[in-house]
C-alpha positions as CSV (number, residue, x, y, z in Angstrom):
1,G,258.3,149.5,141.3
2,M,260.2,152.5,139.7
3,Q,263.3,152.0,140.5
4,S,266.1,154.6,140.1
5,H,268.1,152.9,137.6
6,L,265.0,152.1,135.4
7,Q,264.2,156.4,135.8
8,A,266.9,157.3,134.3
9,L,266.8,154.5,131.2
10,L,262.9,155.5,130.8
11,S,264.5,159.1,130.6
12,L,265.9,158.6,127.7
13,Y,263.6,156.9,126.2
14,K,261.4,160.4,126.5
15,L,263.9,162.5,126.0
16,F,264.1,161.0,122.3
17,C,260.6,159.4,121.6
18,P,258.3,161.3,124.1
19,E,255.6,159.2,122.6
20,Q,256.5,155.8,123.7
21,V,256.7,156.8,127.5
22,T,253.1,158.2,129.1
23,I,253.8,157.3,132.2
24,T,255.1,161.1,134.9
25,L,258.7,161.2,135.3
26,P,259.9,162.9,138.5
27,G,261.4,165.9,136.9
28,K,264.9,165.8,139.2
29,M,266.7,161.8,139.6
30,K,270.8,161.1,139.6
31,T,272.0,161.4,135.6
32,Y,272.8,157.5,134.9
33,F,274.0,158.1,131.5
34,K,276.4,160.7,129.6
35,N,275.6,163.3,126.7
36,S,275.9,161.1,123.9
37,E,275.8,163.7,121.4
38,G,279.0,165.4,123.4
39,P,281.4,163.8,121.2
40,W,279.9,165.6,118.2
41,K,279.0,168.5,119.8
42,A,282.6,169.0,120.3
43,A,284.0,167.9,116.3
44,I,281.7,170.5,114.8
45,T,282.2,173.3,117.7
46,A,286.1,173.1,116.9
47,V,285.8,172.1,112.7
48,R,282.9,175.7,113.1
49,Q,285.9,177.7,114.4
50,R,288.2,176.4,112.3
51,N,286.6,177.4,109.5
52,Q,285.5,180.8,111.0
53,G,289.2,181.4,112.6
54,T,288.1,182.4,115.6
55,S,289.7,182.0,118.7
56,P,290.3,178.3,120.1
57,L,288.4,176.1,122.4
58,S,289.7,176.8,126.2
59,Q,289.9,173.4,127.2
60,A,290.9,170.0,124.9
61,V,288.2,167.5,124.1
62,F,289.0,163.6,124.0
63,L,285.5,161.6,123.1
64,G,283.6,164.2,124.9
65,T,285.4,164.2,128.0
66,C,286.8,168.2,128.6
67,Q,290.9,167.1,129.9
68,P,293.8,169.3,130.5
69,Q,296.4,169.6,128.4
70,S,298.4,166.2,128.5
71,R,301.2,166.3,131.8
72,K,303.8,164.8,129.6
73,R,303.6,169.0,127.4
74,K,303.6,170.5,130.9
75,W,307.7,169.2,130.9
76,N,308.5,168.3,127.3
77,A,307.3,170.3,124.5
78,Q,307.9,167.4,122.0
79,L,306.3,164.2,121.7
80,V,309.4,161.5,122.1
81,I,309.8,158.7,122.4
82,P,311.8,156.9,124.8
83,A,315.2,155.3,124.0
84,S,316.6,152.0,125.5
85,S,317.1,152.3,129.2
86,T,317.6,149.5,131.3
87,N,316.5,149.1,135.3
88,T,320.7,148.8,135.8
89,N,322.4,150.7,138.5
90,N,325.7,150.0,136.9
91,L,324.8,150.7,133.4
92,E,328.0,153.0,133.0
93,E,330.3,150.5,134.4
94,D,328.2,147.1,132.2
95,R,328.8,149.6,128.9
96,E,333.0,150.2,129.6
97,K,333.4,146.3,129.4
98,S,334.7,144.6,126.7
99,H,332.1,142.9,124.1
100,V,333.8,139.2,125.4
101,Y,332.4,139.7,128.4
102,L,329.1,140.3,126.5
103,Y,328.8,136.3,125.3
104,S,330.3,135.3,128.8
105,T,328.3,136.6,131.4
106,N,325.4,134.9,132.6
107,E,323.7,138.2,133.9
108,S,321.2,139.9,132.5
109,I,321.5,142.0,129.3
110,P,321.2,145.3,129.1
111,V,320.0,145.9,126.0
112,E,322.1,148.9,125.1
113,Q,325.0,146.6,124.8
114,L,323.1,144.7,121.2
115,R,324.5,146.1,118.1
116,T,324.4,143.1,116.0
117,F,321.8,140.1,115.5
118,P,324.1,137.3,116.0
119,Q,324.4,139.6,119.7
120,L,321.0,139.3,120.1
121,L,320.2,135.2,119.8
122,Q,323.6,134.2,122.2
123,N,321.8,136.1,124.5
124,I,318.3,136.0,124.1
125,C,317.6,133.8,127.4
126,C,319.3,136.3,129.4
127,L,318.4,139.7,127.9
128,E,317.1,142.6,129.9
129,F,314.0,144.5,128.3
130,P,314.2,148.0,128.7
131,S,312.7,150.1,131.2
132,Q,309.8,152.3,128.9
133,M,308.2,150.1,126.6
134,G,308.3,152.8,124.1
135,S,311.6,152.5,122.6
136,V,310.7,148.8,121.5
137,L,309.1,150.9,118.4
138,T,312.3,152.4,116.8
139,N,315.1,149.6,117.6
140,P,314.7,146.6,115.2
141,L,316.6,143.9,117.6
142,L,313.6,144.3,119.9
143,L,311.2,144.2,117.5
144,H,313.0,140.6,116.8
145,Y,313.5,139.5,120.4
146,M,309.6,140.7,120.9
147,N,309.1,138.2,117.7
148,C,311.2,135.3,119.4
149,V,309.9,136.0,122.3
150,K,305.9,135.7,123.2
151,D,305.7,137.4,126.6
152,E,302.6,138.3,126.9
153,S,303.6,140.7,129.7
154,I,305.9,143.2,126.9
155,Y,302.4,143.0,124.4
156,L,301.1,144.4,128.0
157,R,303.6,147.4,128.5
158,L,303.5,148.5,125.5
159,Y,299.2,147.8,125.1
160,Y,299.3,150.5,128.0
161,W,302.1,152.6,126.6
162,M,300.6,153.1,122.9
163,G,297.3,153.9,124.2
164,Q,297.7,156.5,126.9
165,M,300.0,157.9,124.1
166,L,297.6,157.6,121.7
167,Q,294.7,158.6,123.2
168,E,296.6,162.2,124.8
169,E,298.2,163.2,121.2
170,C,295.0,162.3,118.9
171,T,295.1,165.7,116.6
172,W,291.2,165.3,115.9
173,C,289.9,164.3,119.1
174,V,291.9,167.2,121.1
175,V,290.9,170.1,120.1
176,D,293.6,172.8,118.5
177,N,296.2,170.7,118.8
178,P,299.1,172.2,117.8
179,Y,301.5,168.9,117.2
180,E,300.1,167.9,114.4
181,E,303.3,166.7,112.3
182,E,304.9,164.9,115.1
183,F,301.8,163.1,115.9
184,K,302.3,162.0,111.6
185,S,305.5,161.1,112.3
186,F,304.5,158.9,115.8
187,L,301.9,157.2,113.5
188,E,304.4,156.7,110.9
189,T,306.6,155.3,113.6
190,V,303.8,152.6,114.2
191,Y,303.0,151.5,111.2
192,K,306.3,150.9,110.6
193,A,306.6,148.6,113.0
194,E,303.7,147.3,111.9
195,C,304.9,145.8,109.1
196,F,308.2,144.6,110.8
197,L,306.3,142.6,113.5
198,Q,303.5,141.7,110.5
199,E,301.0,142.4,112.7
200,G,299.0,145.1,114.2
201,F,299.2,146.5,117.6
202,S,295.5,145.7,119.8
203,A,296.0,149.7,121.4
204,C,296.2,150.6,118.4
205,E,292.8,149.4,116.6
206,E,290.9,150.5,120.0
207,F,292.0,153.3,119.1
208,L,290.8,153.5,115.9
209,Y,287.8,152.0,116.9
210,K,287.2,154.9,119.1
211,T,288.3,157.9,116.6
212,L,287.8,156.7,113.7
213,P,283.7,158.2,114.2
214,L,285.3,161.5,114.9
215,W,287.8,161.8,112.4
216,D,287.5,164.3,109.0
217,G,289.0,161.9,106.8
218,F,291.5,164.5,106.7
219,C,294.3,165.2,109.4
220,C,296.8,162.7,109.1
221,R,294.6,160.7,106.2
222,S,298.0,159.0,104.6
223,Q,298.8,157.5,108.0
224,V,295.7,156.4,109.7
225,L,294.7,154.4,106.6
226,R,297.7,152.9,106.8
227,L,297.0,151.8,110.3
228,V,293.8,150.8,109.6
229,S,295.8,148.2,106.6
230,W,296.8,146.3,109.8
231,I,293.5,146.0,112.1
232,P,293.8,142.2,112.6
233,L,290.8,140.1,111.7
234,S,287.7,139.7,114.2
235,S,283.6,138.7,113.5
236,F,282.4,141.1,110.6
237,S,279.9,142.6,112.8
238,D,282.3,144.0,114.8
239,I,284.1,145.0,111.4
240,K,281.3,147.3,110.0
241,S,279.8,148.6,112.4
242,Y,284.3,149.8,114.0
243,L,285.2,150.3,110.7
244,Y,283.0,149.7,107.6
245,D,280.2,152.3,108.8
246,P,282.8,155.6,109.4
247,L,284.1,154.7,106.5
248,A,281.4,154.9,104.6
249,Q,280.3,158.0,106.4
250,L,283.6,159.6,104.6
251,F,283.6,157.7,101.3
252,F,280.0,158.6,100.0
253,T,281.0,162.2,100.5
254,S,285.2,162.9,99.9
255,S,286.7,163.4,96.5
256,I,288.3,160.1,94.6
257,Y,291.4,161.1,95.5
258,F,290.3,159.5,99.1
259,K,288.7,157.1,97.8
260,C,291.0,155.4,96.5
261,S,292.7,156.3,99.1
262,V,290.4,154.3,101.1
263,L,289.8,151.6,98.5
264,E,294.0,150.6,98.6
265,S,293.6,151.1,102.5
266,L,291.5,147.6,102.6
267,K,293.0,146.0,99.9
268,E,296.1,145.8,101.7
269,L,294.1,144.8,105.2
270,L,292.7,141.7,102.8
271,Q,296.2,141.2,101.4
272,N,297.2,141.5,105.1
273,W,294.3,139.1,106.7
274,L,295.1,136.6,103.9
275,N,298.9,136.5,105.0
276,C,297.9,136.0,108.0
277,N,295.9,133.2,107.2
278,V,298.5,131.5,105.3
279,I,300.8,131.1,107.8
280,Q,298.4,129.6,110.6
281,V,297.6,127.4,108.0
282,D,301.2,126.6,107.0
283,L,301.7,126.0,110.3
284,E,298.5,123.7,111.6
285,F,300.3,121.4,108.5
286,S,303.5,121.2,110.0
287,S,303.3,120.7,113.7
């Protein structure tokens, strides 16, 4: 018999292809599917208002969902990557200790005490990681540590933090975001960290896949295309639907400069894939 979720599915079919659904459906039923046109309507409205110079939208929109302004913005007017800090209560006392004790103690070492790469190597087994994972993006020693110690919890913490930051601050998904320059700087920092690690962040990959269909090809162009070059290798169907198709729509309707920029980004993407594959083959051969 007719079930509520099947009626909702048939009503969706009837909305787009009424000739295919001939049965009578009830006029009132529970909504099971969100409006698929929401993100596009929001993007079109934002572009129209920006070109006409009218008043901005009253609410921010991210992928079709209205969201209030980031709570972080309420208390802090700038997009700030946190400094390295630990949960040690006696951190000030630790800072006053001589570097002689840095090598002799068996207790965990706060990252603030590390100054050189040899210190990192000698204390790598007792290093206390920062409480705010975003600080690794601007700390070369911590990036070295991520490369040396393949701790999944480190990447997981960074994944959640970075995903939230990208979602809340994305200039072309949050309508009338006045912090475009700060977001550009943040994307540049993420890109430099990826170059340092020679691999892309999974949160950054998800962010690109979700937001490229809404991207106008102009906002933060160089930063976005640089991040595209570090997307990890995956199945062709995923790459085509999430990466190539959104870029193709912009490619065929944009300037020569944009076309060259996209080709350059895809060339770097291919080079990164080849380099990663060569490293993997060398590791398998040596083992």
